[in-house]
C-alpha positions, 0 to 999 in steps of 0.5 A: 499499499505505501509502495503504491501510494509513493508511486502515485504521489511521484507521478503526480509531482512529475505531471505537475512539474512537467505542466509548470515547465511547459507553461513557463516555456509556452509564456516565453514563446508567446511573448517573444512572437509577440515582440514587434520589429520596432522593438528589435533594438530595445535596451532595457527589459524586465518584469512587472508583478502585481502585489495585490493580485498574485497571478497578475504580472508579465514582461516589459521592453523599452528603449531609454535614451542613452546617455541618461541626462539628469532631469531631462525628460524622455519619451519611449515606446514601451511593450507591456506583456501579460503572462499566460497565467495572468488573471488579467489580459492573459498573454497579450501585449500592449505598445504604450508611450512612456514619459519619464525622467531620472533625477534626484528631485524624483525622490519621494521619501518619508518626511523623517529622511533628511538630505543626509540620508538622500546623500548617503544613497549616492555612491549606489544610485545613479538616478531616481526614476519617475515615469508615467504611461497613459493607456487609451482605455484611460488606465494611468500607470505611474512608476517610481525607482531607482537606477544602480550605477554598477549593474545598470538596473532600475527597480521600484513600484508602480501605481496603476489607476483604472484598474486599480493595482499596485506592484513592483518592477525590474528593468535591466539593460540588454 
């Protein structure tokens, strides 16, 4: 009896493992074939995940002008992709326009943080990142993050309105 139960458990685990691997591979294939030619030279890619809705998330691909000029606004076409297991728009992608800036004035912290703490971050950060995307259906997404000097990464949080959501994102240069 024990031996039979172990075999069933083993087969179940293997089946779920294979289904999980198949879902990951399928998601990557759908993402890759949904990338338009205009994003062939995109220099930043990453992912985003909702903090409120655990199964909502995806990938992002964009071109941020280089070199980065502090306190200068930029505009870039951005591809937002929703994972196939996402409860909202599964397997779909959108091309949107992102407007953003890098600079120290983008830092919004708790009132107890003075300039001293902001200066303490200077050796590690290159700039503070702020961006906004407006989607045609009324959705607005605001991003706040930090760009690291050495490893060329941006990470932070986003807030979406219509539909309402909050979450986190990571971008890195390719």
